[in-house]
N, C-alpha and C positions, 0 to 999 in steps of 0.2 A: 627178302634179299632183293636188292635193286639190280637192274641190268646196267652194264657199263655203257658209256657213250661210245659212238663209233663215228668215223669219218669215212664217207664214201666218195670215191672219185668217179666223176661222170665220164662215160665214153659214148661212142656213137650208138650203142644199143640201149642206153638208158632211156626209159620213157619220160615224158614230161613230168616235171616235179611240181607239186602243189606248193604255192608260195602265198604268203599273206600280202594283201594289197589294201591299205587303208583298213576299213572294217570288213572287207571281204577276202576272198581267196581267188586265185587263178592258177591254171596249169601252164607252165612255161618250160620250154626245152632249153636247158643250159648248155653252154659251149663245152665241148670235150676238154677234159683237164680240170674243170671246175671241181671244187670239193664241197660236199654237203656235210654239215656237222649235225649229228643227232645226239642231243644231250642224254645223260643217264636219267633213269626214272627218279622221280622226286622221293625224298625221305618222307616218312609219315609225319603228320603234324604233331605238335606237342599238345596234349590234352589239357594240362594245368600249367600255364606259363609261369604263374607266380611261384608255384611249388618247384618248378624246374630252376628258376632263378635262385630261389632260396637254397636249394640243394647245391647248386654250382658255387654259390658264395661260401657255403659252409664246408664244402668238400672240393677245393680246387684240384683239378687234374694235374698230376705230375709234381705236386708240391706237398710239403708237410707244414702245417700251421703250428706255430708255437703258442700254446695256451698259457704259458707261464708269464705273469705280469711283471716278474722281477728279472726277466731275461733281457739283457742289453741288446742282443741281436734283433729283437722284435721291435725296438724303438725306431 
């Protein structure tokens, strides 16, 4: 289960925030009222991408496939 993302508003008591700068990082004190966005945790990776694509094509979510070749609605 992943953690949801959050938005934190900076105030006078907020310590310096760690920010990316080029290929490094630095600690910077942001102005009060700034908002810092923390994204949710990532979803786990797909182990077999080809199998996942095949499954998605054969079993589309929220639709029903017509397998009848004589069905005019499928043309």
